[in-house]
Backbone as JSON Lines, residues from 0, in Angstrom:
{"i":0,"aa":"M","n":[-24.79,54.56,-52.27],"ca":[-23.71,54.42,-51.36],"c":[-22.7,55.55,-51.62]}
{"i":1,"aa":"T","n":[-22.3,56.13,-50.54],"ca":[-21.41,57.28,-50.69],"c":[-19.98,56.85,-50.41]}
{"i":2,"aa":"D","n":[-19.06,57.75,-50.68],"ca":[-17.66,57.46,-50.41],"c":[-17.41,57.29,-48.91]}
{"i":3,"aa":"G","n":[-18.14,58.03,-48.1],"ca":[-17.99,57.92,-46.65],"c":[-18.41,56.55,-46.15]}
{"i":4,"aa":"D","n":[-19.48,55.96,-46.76],"ca":[-19.93,54.63,-46.36],"c":[-18.87,53.59,-46.67]}
{"i":5,"aa":"V","n":[-18.26,53.73,-47.82],"ca":[-17.24,52.77,-48.21],"c":[-16.07,52.86,-47.25]}
{"i":6,"aa":"M","n":[-15.71,54.06,-46.88],"ca":[-14.61,54.23,-45.96],"c":[-14.92,53.6,-44.61]}
{"i":7,"aa":"R","n":[-16.16,53.8,-44.16],"ca":[-16.5,53.24,-42.86],"c":[-16.48,51.72,-42.9]}
{"i":8,"aa":"R","n":[-17.02,51.16,-43.95],"ca":[-17.05,49.7,-44.04],"c":[-15.67,49.11,-44.27]}
{"i":9,"aa":"G","n":[-14.85,49.75,-44.99],"ca":[-13.54,49.23,-45.33],"c":[-12.48,49.54,-44.28]}
{"i":10,"aa":"D","n":[-12.78,50.36,-43.28],"ca":[-11.79,50.74,-42.28],"c":[-11.84,49.74,-41.11]}
{"i":11,"aa":"F","n":[-11.02,48.72,-41.19],"ca":[-10.97,47.69,-40.15],"c":[-9.9,47.99,-39.1]}
{"i":12,"aa":"S","n":[-9.12,49.01,-39.3],"ca":[-7.99,49.27,-38.42],"c":[-8.42,49.46,-36.97]}
{"i":13,"aa":"N","n":[-9.54,50.08,-36.72],"ca":[-9.99,50.3,-35.35],"c":[-10.38,48.98,-34.69]}
{"i":14,"aa":"G","n":[-11.11,48.09,-35.38],"ca":[-11.51,46.79,-34.83],"c":[-10.32,45.86,-34.61]}
{"i":15,"aa":"W","n":[-9.41,45.84,-35.57],"ca":[-8.21,45.01,-35.44],"c":[-7.34,45.51,-34.31]}
{"i":16,"aa":"K","n":[-7.31,46.82,-34.18],"ca":[-6.47,47.41,-33.13],"c":[-6.99,46.98,-31.75]}
{"i":17,"aa":"K","n":[-8.32,47.02,-31.57],"ca":[-8.91,46.61,-30.29],"c":[-8.66,45.12,-30.04]}
{"i":18,"aa":"S","n":[-8.8,44.29,-31.06],"ca":[-8.56,42.85,-30.91],"c":[-7.11,42.58,-30.54]}
{"i":19,"aa":"F","n":[-6.2,43.27,-31.2],"ca":[-4.79,43.08,-30.92],"c":[-4.45,43.53,-29.5]}
{"i":20,"aa":"Q","n":[-5.04,44.64,-29.08],"ca":[-4.78,45.14,-27.72],"c":[-5.28,44.14,-26.67]}
{"i":21,"aa":"S","n":[-6.45,43.57,-26.88],"ca":[-6.96,42.62,-25.89],"c":[-6.14,41.32,-25.92]}
{"i":22,"aa":"L","n":[-5.66,40.9,-27.08],"ca":[-4.79,39.73,-27.17],"c":[-3.46,40.01,-26.48]}
{"i":23,"aa":"E","n":[-2.95,41.2,-26.65],"ca":[-1.69,41.59,-26.03],"c":[-1.83,41.61,-24.5]}
{"i":24,"aa":"K","n":[-2.96,42.11,-23.98],"ca":[-3.21,42.12,-22.53],"c":[-3.3,40.7,-22.0]}
{"i":25,"aa":"W","n":[-3.99,39.83,-22.73],"ca":[-4.12,38.43,-22.3],"c":[-2.75,37.75,-22.24]}
{"i":26,"aa":"A","n":[-1.92,38.0,-23.25],"ca":[-0.59,37.4,-23.3],"c":[0.27,37.88,-22.12]}
{"i":27,"aa":"W","n":[0.22,39.16,-21.82],"ca":[0.98,39.69,-20.69],"c":[0.49,39.1,-19.37]}
{"i":28,"aa":"R","n":[-0.83,39.02,-19.19],"ca":[-1.38,38.44,-17.96],"c":[-0.95,36.99,-17.8]}
{"i":29,"aa":"T","n":[-1.01,36.24,-18.88],"ca":[-0.62,34.83,-18.85],"c":[0.87,34.69,-18.53]}
{"i":30,"aa":"A","n":[1.69,35.55,-19.13],"ca":[3.13,35.5,-18.87],"c":[3.43,35.85,-17.41]}
{"i":31,"aa":"V","n":[2.74,36.84,-16.87],"ca":[2.95,37.22,-15.47],"c":[2.5,36.1,-14.55]}
{"i":32,"aa":"D","n":[1.33,35.48,-14.83],"ca":[0.85,34.36,-14.02],"c":[1.84,33.2,-14.03]}
{"i":33,"aa":"A","n":[2.37,32.88,-15.22],"ca":[3.34,31.79,-15.33],"c":[4.61,32.12,-14.55]}
{"i":34,"aa":"A","n":[5.07,33.36,-14.63],"ca":[6.27,33.77,-13.9],"c":[6.05,33.67,-12.39]}
{"i":35,"aa":"V","n":[4.87,34.06,-11.92],"ca":[4.56,33.96,-10.49],"c":[4.56,32.5,-10.05]}
{"i":36,"aa":"L","n":[3.94,31.62,-10.84],"ca":[3.91,30.19,-10.51],"c":[5.31,29.6,-10.48]}
{"i":37,"aa":"L","n":[6.13,29.94,-11.45],"ca":[7.51,29.44,-11.46],"c":[8.3,29.94,-10.26]}
{"i":38,"aa":"A","n":[8.1,31.19,-9.88],"ca":[8.79,31.74,-8.71],"c":[8.35,31.02,-7.43]}
{"i":39,"aa":"L","n":[7.05,30.75,-7.3],"ca":[6.55,30.01,-6.14],"c":[7.12,28.59,-6.09]}
{"i":40,"aa":"A","n":[7.16,27.92,-7.23],"ca":[7.7,26.55,-7.29],"c":[9.18,26.55,-6.92]}
{"i":41,"aa":"A","n":[9.93,27.53,-7.4],"ca":[11.35,27.61,-7.08],"c":[11.55,27.88,-5.59]}
{"i":42,"aa":"A","n":[10.73,28.75,-5.0],"ca":[10.84,29.04,-3.57],"c":[10.5,27.8,-2.75]}
{"i":43,"aa":"L","n":[9.48,27.07,-3.14],"ca":[9.1,25.85,-2.44],"c":[10.22,24.8,-2.52]}
{"i":44,"aa":"A","n":[10.77,24.62,-3.71],"ca":[11.87,23.66,-3.89],"c":[13.08,24.06,-3.06]}
{"i":45,"aa":"A","n":[13.4,25.33,-3.03],"ca":[14.54,25.8,-2.23],"c":[14.28,25.55,-0.75]}
{"i":46,"aa":"G","n":[13.06,25.8,-0.3],"ca":[12.71,25.56,1.09],"c":[12.81,24.1,1.48]}
{"i":47,"aa":"V","n":[12.32,23.21,0.63],"ca":[12.39,21.77,0.91],"c":[13.84,21.3,0.93]}
{"i":48,"aa":"N","n":[14.63,21.78,-0.02],"ca":[16.05,21.4,-0.05],"c":[16.78,21.89,1.2]}
{"i":49,"aa":"A","n":[16.49,23.1,1.62],"ca":[17.13,23.63,2.83],"c":[16.71,22.81,4.05]}
{"i":50,"aa":"W","n":[15.46,22.44,4.12],"ca":[14.94,21.63,5.23],"c":[15.65,20.28,5.26]}
{"i":51,"aa":"K","n":[15.82,19.66,4.09],"ca":[16.49,18.36,4.03],"c":[17.96,18.47,4.41]}
{"i":52,"aa":"L","n":[18.63,19.56,4.01],"ca":[20.04,19.75,4.36],"c":[20.22,19.92,5.87]}
{"i":53,"aa":"R","n":[19.21,20.44,6.54],"ca":[19.27,20.59,8.0],"c":[18.87,19.31,8.71]}
{"i":54,"aa":"G","n":[18.68,18.22,7.96],"ca":[18.36,16.93,8.58],"c":[16.88,16.61,8.61]}
{"i":55,"aa":"G","n":[16.07,17.38,7.98],"ca":[14.64,17.1,7.96],"c":[14.31,15.95,7.03]}
{"i":56,"aa":"G","n":[13.33,15.18,7.37],"ca":[12.87,14.09,6.52],"c":[13.73,12.87,6.63]}
{"i":57,"aa":"S","n":[13.26,11.8,6.02],"ca":[13.96,10.52,6.1],"c":[14.54,10.14,4.75]}
{"i":58,"aa":"G","n":[14.61,11.07,3.84],"ca":[15.13,10.77,2.52],"c":[14.02,10.65,1.49]}
{"i":59,"aa":"G","n":[12.82,10.33,1.92],"ca":[11.69,10.25,1.01],"c":[10.71,11.36,1.31]}
{"i":60,"aa":"L","n":[9.63,11.37,0.61],"ca":[8.61,12.36,0.9],"c":[8.07,12.13,2.3]}
{"i":61,"aa":"P","n":[7.85,13.17,3.06],"ca":[7.44,12.97,4.45],"c":[6.08,12.29,4.6]}
{"i":62,"aa":"W","n":[5.24,12.34,3.58],"ca":[3.93,11.72,3.71],"c":[3.87,10.33,3.09]}
{"i":63,"aa":"A","n":[4.95,9.86,2.51],"ca":[4.96,8.53,1.9],"c":[5.44,7.51,2.93]}
{"i":64,"aa":"G","n":[4.62,6.52,3.21],"ca":[4.97,5.51,4.2],"c":[5.76,4.36,3.61]}
{"i":65,"aa":"D","n":[6.35,3.59,4.46],"ca":[7.09,2.41,4.05],"c":[6.15,1.22,4.16]}
{"i":66,"aa":"W","n":[5.59,0.78,3.05],"ca":[4.58,-0.27,3.07],"c":[5.14,-1.59,3.6]}
{"i":67,"aa":"D","n":[6.42,-1.84,3.39],"ca":[7.0,-3.1,3.85],"c":[6.91,-3.27,5.36]}
{"i":68,"aa":"S","n":[6.9,-2.19,6.1],"ca":[6.78,-2.34,7.56],"c":[5.4,-1.95,8.06]}
{"i":69,"aa":"Y","n":[4.51,-1.57,7.18],"ca":[3.16,-1.15,7.57],"c":[2.41,-2.28,8.27]}
{"i":70,"aa":"V","n":[2.36,-3.44,7.65],"ca":[1.62,-4.58,8.21],"c":[2.22,-4.97,9.56]}
{"i":71,"aa":"E","n":[3.54,-5.03,9.61],"ca":[4.22,-5.39,10.85],"c":[3.91,-4.37,11.95]}
{"i":72,"aa":"S","n":[3.94,-3.09,11.63],"ca":[3.63,-2.04,12.6],"c":[2.21,-2.14,13.11]}
{"i":73,"aa":"K","n":[1.28,-2.37,12.21],"ca":[-0.13,-2.52,12.6],"c":[-0.32,-3.73,13.51]}
{"i":74,"aa":"A","n":[0.37,-4.82,13.2],"ca":[0.26,-6.02,14.03],"c":[0.78,-5.75,15.44]}
{"i":75,"aa":"L","n":[1.94,-5.15,15.53],"ca":[2.52,-4.85,16.84],"c":[1.62,-3.91,17.64]}
{"i":76,"aa":"A","n":[1.03,-2.92,16.96],"ca":[0.13,-1.98,17.64],"c":[-1.12,-2.69,18.16]}
{"i":77,"aa":"A","n":[-1.53,-3.77,17.5],"ca":[-2.72,-4.51,17.91],"c":[-2.39,-5.62,18.92]}
{"i":78,"aa":"G","n":[-1.14,-5.71,19.33],"ca":[-0.75,-6.74,20.3],"c":[-0.5,-8.1,19.67]}
{"i":79,"aa":"I","n":[-0.24,-8.12,18.39],"ca":[0.04,-9.37,17.68],"c":[1.56,-9.47,17.54]}
{"i":80,"aa":"G","n":[2.11,-10.59,17.98],"ca":[3.55,-10.78,17.94],"c":[4.07,-11.05,16.53]}
{"i":81,"aa":"I","n":[5.37,-10.98,16.39],"ca":[6.02,-11.25,15.11],"c":[6.74,-12.59,15.21]}
{"i":82,"aa":"V","n":[6.53,-13.43,14.21],"ca":[7.14,-14.76,14.15],"c":[8.23,-14.72,13.1]}
{"i":83,"aa":"T","n":[9.39,-15.29,13.41],"ca":[10.49,-15.32,12.45],"c":[10.4,-16.59,11.6]}
{"i":84,"aa":"M","n":[11.18,-16.62,10.53],"ca":[11.22,-17.81,9.67],"c":[11.72,-19.02,10.46]}
{"i":85,"aa":"R","n":[12.71,-18.8,11.3],"ca":[13.26,-19.91,12.09],"c":[12.19,-20.49,13.01]}
{"i":86,"aa":"E","n":[11.45,-19.63,13.69],"ca":[10.38,-20.11,14.58],"c":[9.33,-20.9,13.8]}
{"i":87,"aa":"L","n":[9.03,-20.4,12.6],"ca":[8.05,-21.1,11.77],"c":[8.59,-22.46,11.35]}
{"i":88,"aa":"A","n":[9.85,-22.5,10.94],"ca":[10.47,-23.75,10.5],"c":[10.61,-24.75,11.66]}
{"i":89,"aa":"D","n":[10.87,-24.23,12.86],"ca":[11.02,-25.1,14.04],"c":[9.68,-25.45,14.69]}
{"i":90,"aa":"R","n":[8.61,-25.02,14.06],"ca":[7.25,-25.32,14.53],"c":[7.0,-24.79,15.95]}
{"i":91,"aa":"V","n":[7.53,-23.62,16.27],"ca":[7.25,-23.0,17.56],"c":[5.75,-22.75,17.71]}
{"i":92,"aa":"P","n":[5.09,-22.15,16.68],"ca":[3.64,-22.05,16.81],"c":[3.01,-23.43,16.65]}
{"i":93,"aa":"S","n":[1.96,-23.72,17.4],"ca":[1.34,-25.04,17.3],"c":[0.49,-25.15,16.04]}
{"i":94,"aa":"A","n":[0.06,-24.02,15.48],"ca":[-0.71,-24.03,14.23],"c":[-0.19,-22.92,13.33]}
{"i":95,"aa":"V","n":[-0.12,-23.2,12.04],"ca":[0.3,-22.21,11.06],"c":[-0.83,-22.07,10.05]}
{"i":96,"aa":"L","n":[-1.29,-20.85,9.85],"ca":[-2.39,-20.58,8.93],"c":[-1.9,-19.79,7.74]}
{"i":97,"aa":"D","n":[-2.32,-20.19,6.55],"ca":[-1.98,-19.52,5.3],"c":[-3.18,-18.65,4.93]}
{"i":98,"aa":"A","n":[-3.01,-17.33,4.95],"ca":[-4.11,-16.39,4.7],"c":[-4.32,-16.1,3.22]}
{"i":99,"aa":"R","n":[-3.55,-16.73,2.36],"ca":[-3.69,-16.5,0.91],"c":[-4.91,-17.23,0.39]}
{"i":100,"aa":"P","n":[-5.37,-16.9,-0.81],"ca":[-6.49,-17.64,-1.41],"c":[-6.15,-19.13,-1.56]}
{"i":101,"aa":"R","n":[-7.16,-19.97,-1.53],"ca":[-6.95,-21.43,-1.56],"c":[-6.16,-21.9,-2.78]}
{"i":102,"aa":"E","n":[-6.34,-21.26,-3.91],"ca":[-5.6,-21.68,-5.13],"c":[-4.09,-21.53,-4.9]}
{"i":103,"aa":"L","n":[-3.69,-20.43,-4.29],"ca":[-2.27,-20.22,-4.01],"c":[-1.79,-21.2,-2.94]}
{"i":104,"aa":"Y","n":[-2.63,-21.45,-1.96],"ca":[-2.29,-22.42,-0.91],"c":[-2.03,-23.79,-1.52]}
{"i":105,"aa":"R","n":[-2.93,-24.25,-2.4],"ca":[-2.78,-25.57,-3.03],"c":[-1.52,-25.65,-3.89]}
{"i":106,"aa":"A","n":[-1.16,-24.53,-4.52],"ca":[0.03,-24.5,-5.39],"c":[1.32,-24.63,-4.58]}
{"i":107,"aa":"G","n":[1.28,-24.23,-3.32],"ca":[2.45,-24.36,-2.46],"c":[2.25,-23.59,-1.17]}
{"i":108,"aa":"H","n":[2.64,-24.23,-0.04],"ca":[2.5,-23.59,1.27],"c":[3.56,-24.14,2.23]}
{"i":109,"aa":"V","n":[3.68,-23.48,3.37],"ca":[4.59,-23.94,4.42],"c":[4.09,-25.32,4.88]}
{"i":110,"aa":"P","n":[4.98,-26.31,4.98],"ca":[4.54,-27.64,5.39],"c":[3.76,-27.62,6.71]}
{"i":111,"aa":"G","n":[2.62,-28.3,6.71],"ca":[1.78,-28.39,7.89],"c":[0.8,-27.25,8.05]}
{"i":112,"aa":"A","n":[0.96,-26.2,7.27],"ca":[0.02,-25.07,7.36],"c":[-1.31,-25.48,6.76]}
{"i":113,"aa":"W","n":[-2.37,-24.85,7.21],"ca":[-3.65,-25.1,6.58],"c":[-4.29,-23.8,6.17]}
{"i":114,"aa":"P","n":[-5.13,-23.85,5.15],"ca":[-5.66,-22.61,4.57],"c":[-6.65,-21.9,5.49]}
{"i":115,"aa":"C","n":[-6.53,-20.6,5.51],"ca":[-7.47,-19.75,6.23],"c":[-7.52,-18.42,5.48]}
{"i":116,"aa":"P","n":[-8.09,-18.44,4.25],"ca":[-8.1,-17.22,3.43],"c":[-8.77,-16.06,4.15]}
{"i":117,"aa":"A","n":[-8.22,-14.88,3.96],"ca":[-8.71,-13.69,4.64],"c":[-10.2,-13.47,4.44]}
{"i":118,"aa":"G","n":[-10.72,-13.75,3.28],"ca":[-12.14,-13.53,3.03],"c":[-13.03,-14.66,3.51]}
{"i":119,"aa":"D","n":[-12.45,-15.72,4.08],"ca":[-13.23,-16.91,4.44],"c":[-12.82,-17.45,5.82]}
{"i":120,"aa":"V","n":[-12.58,-16.56,6.76],"ca":[-12.09,-16.96,8.08],"c":[-13.12,-17.84,8.81]}
{"i":121,"aa":"D","n":[-14.39,-17.47,8.76],"ca":[-15.43,-18.24,9.46],"c":[-15.45,-19.7,9.06]}
{"i":122,"aa":"A","n":[-15.49,-19.95,7.75],"ca":[-15.56,-21.34,7.26],"c":[-14.27,-22.1,7.6]}
{"i":123,"aa":"S","n":[-13.13,-21.44,7.46],"ca":[-11.85,-22.1,7.75],"c":[-11.73,-22.46,9.22]}
{"i":124,"aa":"L","n":[-12.11,-21.55,10.1],"ca":[-12.03,-21.84,11.52],"c":[-13.04,-22.92,11.92]}
{"i":125,"aa":"A","n":[-14.22,-22.9,11.33],"ca":[-15.22,-23.92,11.61],"c":[-14.7,-25.3,11.19]}
{"i":126,"aa":"E","n":[-13.96,-25.34,10.1],"ca":[-13.39,-26.58,9.57],"c":[-12.36,-27.18,10.53]}
{"i":127,"aa":"H","n":[-11.65,-26.32,11.26],"ca":[-10.55,-26.78,12.11],"c":[-10.73,-26.4,13.58]}
{"i":128,"aa":"V","n":[-11.95,-26.07,13.98],"ca":[-12.18,-25.59,15.34],"c":[-11.73,-26.61,16.4]}
{"i":129,"aa":"A","n":[-11.91,-27.88,16.14],"ca":[-11.52,-28.91,17.12],"c":[-10.0,-29.02,17.24]}
{"i":130,"aa":"D","n":[-9.29,-28.6,16.21],"ca":[-7.83,-28.72,16.2],"c":[-7.12,-27.5,16.79]}
{"i":131,"aa":"L","n":[-7.87,-26.43,17.07],"ca":[-7.25,-25.2,17.55],"c":[-7.49,-24.97,19.03]}
{"i":132,"aa":"D","n":[-6.44,-24.64,19.71],"ca":[-6.52,-24.28,21.13],"c":[-6.29,-22.77,21.21]}
{"i":133,"aa":"P","n":[-7.28,-21.99,21.67],"ca":[-7.11,-20.54,21.73],"c":[-5.96,-20.08,22.63]}
{"i":134,"aa":"A","n":[-5.46,-20.95,23.49],"ca":[-4.33,-20.58,24.36],"c":[-2.98,-20.93,23.73]}
{"i":135,"aa":"A","n":[-2.98,-21.75,22.69],"ca":[-1.74,-22.19,22.04],"c":[-1.29,-21.15,21.01]}
{"i":136,"aa":"P","n":[0.01,-21.07,20.72],"ca":[0.49,-20.12,19.71],"c":[0.04,-20.49,18.3]}
{"i":137,"aa":"V","n":[-0.4,-19.48,17.57],"ca":[-0.85,-19.64,16.19],"c":[-0.12,-18.59,15.35]}
{"i":138,"aa":"A","n":[0.45,-19.01,14.21],"ca":[1.13,-18.07,13.3],"c":[0.33,-17.95,12.02]}
{"i":139,"aa":"V","n":[0.32,-16.76,11.45],"ca":[-0.4,-16.5,10.2],"c":[0.56,-15.85,9.22]}
{"i":140,"aa":"Y","n":[0.49,-16.25,7.95],"ca":[1.3,-15.61,6.91],"c":[0.48,-15.47,5.65]}
{"i":141,"aa":"C","n":[0.94,-14.61,4.74],"ca":[0.34,-14.5,3.4],"c":[1.47,-14.32,2.39]}
{"i":142,"aa":"D","n":[1.3,-13.51,1.36],"ca":[2.28,-13.42,0.28],"c":[3.61,-12.79,0.67]}
{"i":143,"aa":"G","n":[3.59,-11.77,1.49],"ca":[4.84,-11.09,1.84],"c":[4.58,-9.85,2.64]}
{"i":144,"aa":"A","n":[5.63,-9.03,2.76],"ca":[5.58,-7.85,3.63],"c":[4.49,-6.85,3.24]}
{"i":145,"aa":"A","n":[4.15,-6.78,1.98],"ca":[3.14,-5.81,1.56],"c":[1.73,-6.41,1.53]}
{"i":146,"aa":"C","n":[1.57,-7.64,1.96],"ca":[0.27,-8.31,1.95],"c":[-0.39,-8.15,3.32]}
{"i":147,"aa":"A","n":[-1.6,-7.64,3.36],"ca":[-2.3,-7.4,4.63],"c":[-3.28,-8.51,4.98]}
{"i":148,"aa":"D","n":[-3.39,-9.55,4.17],"ca":[-4.33,-10.64,4.46],"c":[-4.01,-11.34,5.77]}
{"i":149,"aa":"S","n":[-2.72,-11.56,6.04],"ca":[-2.34,-12.23,7.29],"c":[-2.71,-11.36,8.49]}
{"i":150,"aa":"L","n":[-2.57,-10.07,8.37],"ca":[-2.96,-9.17,9.45],"c":[-4.46,-9.25,9.69]}
{"i":151,"aa":"E","n":[-5.23,-9.29,8.62],"ca":[-6.69,-9.39,8.74],"c":[-7.09,-10.66,9.48]}
{"i":152,"aa":"V","n":[-6.49,-11.79,9.13],"ca":[-6.79,-13.06,9.79],"c":[-6.32,-13.02,11.25]}
{"i":153,"aa":"A","n":[-5.12,-12.48,11.48],"ca":[-4.59,-12.41,12.85],"c":[-5.49,-11.55,13.74]}
{"i":154,"aa":"L","n":[-5.97,-10.44,13.21],"ca":[-6.88,-9.58,13.98],"c":[-8.18,-10.29,14.29]}
{"i":155,"aa":"E","n":[-8.66,-11.06,13.33],"ca":[-9.9,-11.83,13.53],"c":[-9.71,-12.9,14.61]}
{"i":156,"aa":"L","n":[-8.57,-13.58,14.57],"ca":[-8.26,-14.58,15.61],"c":[-8.19,-13.93,16.99]}
{"i":157,"aa":"K","n":[-7.54,-12.8,17.05],"ca":[-7.41,-12.07,18.31],"c":[-8.8,-11.68,18.84]}
{"i":158,"aa":"A","n":[-9.67,-11.22,17.95],"ca":[-11.03,-10.83,18.34],"c":[-11.84,-12.04,18.82]}
{"i":159,"aa":"R","n":[-11.48,-13.23,18.36],"ca":[-12.19,-14.46,18.76],"c":[-11.58,-15.1,20.0]}
{"i":160,"aa":"G","n":[-10.65,-14.43,20.63],"ca":[-10.13,-14.92,21.9],"c":[-8.83,-15.69,21.83]}
{"i":161,"aa":"F","n":[-8.2,-15.75,20.67],"ca":[-6.89,-16.42,20.58],"c":[-5.86,-15.49,21.2]}
{"i":162,"aa":"A","n":[-5.19,-15.97,22.23],"ca":[-4.31,-15.12,23.03],"c":[-2.91,-14.98,22.45]}
{"i":163,"aa":"R","n":[-2.42,-15.98,21.75],"ca":[-1.02,-15.98,21.29],"c":[-0.94,-16.06,19.78]}
{"i":164,"aa":"V","n":[-1.39,-15.0,19.14],"ca":[-1.38,-14.93,17.68],"c":[-0.1,-14.25,17.23]}
{"i":165,"aa":"G","n":[0.58,-14.86,16.25],"ca":[1.81,-14.29,15.71],"c":[1.68,-14.1,14.21]}
{"i":166,"aa":"L","n":[2.37,-13.12,13.7],"ca":[2.34,-12.8,12.28],"c":[3.74,-13.04,11.71]}
{"i":167,"aa":"Y","n":[3.8,-13.76,10.6],"ca":[5.07,-13.94,9.89],"c":[5.05,-12.94,8.73]}
{"i":168,"aa":"P","n":[5.62,-11.73,8.92],"ca":[5.48,-10.67,7.93],"c":[6.2,-10.94,6.61]}
{"i":169,"aa":"G","n":[7.26,-11.73,6.62],"ca":[7.97,-12.03,5.37],"c":[7.13,-12.85,4.41]}
{"i":170,"aa":"G","n":[6.24,-13.64,4.98],"ca":[5.29,-14.41,4.18],"c":[5.9,-15.41,3.22]}
{"i":171,"aa":"W","n":[5.07,-15.84,2.3],"ca":[5.42,-16.87,1.33],"c":[6.64,-16.47,0.5]}
{"i":172,"aa":"S","n":[6.7,-15.2,0.1],"ca":[7.83,-14.77,-0.75],"c":[9.16,-14.92,-0.02]}
{"i":173,"aa":"E","n":[9.23,-14.54,1.25],"ca":[10.46,-14.7,2.02],"c":[10.76,-16.18,2.29]}
{"i":174,"aa":"W","n":[9.72,-16.93,2.59],"ca":[9.88,-18.36,2.87],"c":[10.54,-19.07,1.7]}
{"i":175,"aa":"T","n":[10.0,-18.86,0.5],"ca":[10.54,-19.55,-0.68],"c":[11.89,-18.97,-1.1]}
{"i":176,"aa":"A","n":[12.07,-17.66,-0.98],"ca":[13.34,-17.03,-1.37],"c":[14.5,-17.54,-0.51]}
{"i":177,"aa":"N","n":[14.2,-17.94,0.72],"ca":[15.25,-18.42,1.63],"c":[15.31,-19.94,1.73]}
{"i":178,"aa":"G","n":[14.68,-20.61,0.78],"ca":[14.8,-22.06,0.7],"c":[13.94,-22.84,1.68]}
{"i":179,"aa":"G","n":[12.87,-22.24,2.17],"ca":[11.96,-22.96,3.06],"c":[11.31,-24.13,2.34]}
{"i":180,"aa":"A","n":[11.03,-25.2,3.08],"ca":[10.38,-26.38,2.48],"c":[9.0,-25.99,1.98]}
{"i":181,"aa":"V","n":[8.57,-26.68,0.92],"ca":[7.28,-26.39,0.3],"c":[6.45,-27.66,0.23]}
{"i":182,"aa":"E","n":[5.19,-27.51,0.56],"ca":[4.22,-28.61,0.47],"c":[3.12,-28.13,-0.47]}
{"i":183,"aa":"T","n":[2.59,-29.03,-1.29],"ca":[1.52,-28.67,-2.2],"c":[0.25,-29.45,-1.88]}
{"i":184,"aa":"G","n":[-0.84,-29.02,-2.47],"ca":[-2.13,-29.68,-2.22],"c":[-2.7,-29.28,-0.88]}
{"i":185,"aa":"E","n":[-3.62,-30.08,-0.38],"ca":[-4.27,-29.81,0.9],"c":[-3.54,-30.52,2.03]}
{"i":186,"aa":"T","n":[-3.5,-29.91,3.2],"ca":[-2.94,-30.55,4.39],"c":[-4.05,-31.43,4.97]}
{"i":187,"aa":"E","n":[-3.75,-32.69,5.17],"ca":[-4.77,-33.63,5.65],"c":[-5.25,-33.33,7.06]}
{"i":188,"aa":"A","n":[-4.34,-33.24,7.98],"ca":[-4.74,-33.0,9.38],"c":[-4.17,-31.68,9.82]}
{"i":189,"aa":"A","n":[-4.88,-31.02,10.7],"ca":[-4.4,-29.76,11.23],"c":[-3.16,-30.03,12.07]}
{"i":190,"aa":"P","n":[-2.27,-29.08,12.15],"ca":[-1.02,-29.26,12.89],"c":[-1.27,-29.45,14.39]}
């Protein structure tokens, strides 16, 4: 082994220099990419804020819907009327259907209502077919404004020829929160 061989093997400065240069290039590219992303995010935020100051939007994200009125809106679009708590309490509809699961129905329901769970409409209607007049008003409710089970049952009734189907969008939660009477167990006879 000669002195020149030792020098070549021991001279790491060229390899380290190349490694450091490529690391330095990567760091600069990453920093530039991050700066570009931050600038884009700031421009987008400024644009959205300017749009909102000019009256754009409803205060929330433009693509976020209001679920509390979603079921009600869908019902109205399908030609299903809206029933108020007073109408339900005054027995304006001739039949009141509880679209919640039977366990919840048994635990408590609007007096005189009978169960018609969303997943079991066929069996429930067959059970009470003699008691229902497709021309008479029928109201359907479930847990509350964000529950779509009552809409599902109301749409099914409408498809079966029931002409006067109403939806009580406040549902069980509104009924109980406002002191509505509560009945437990099964309703013996259909309303």
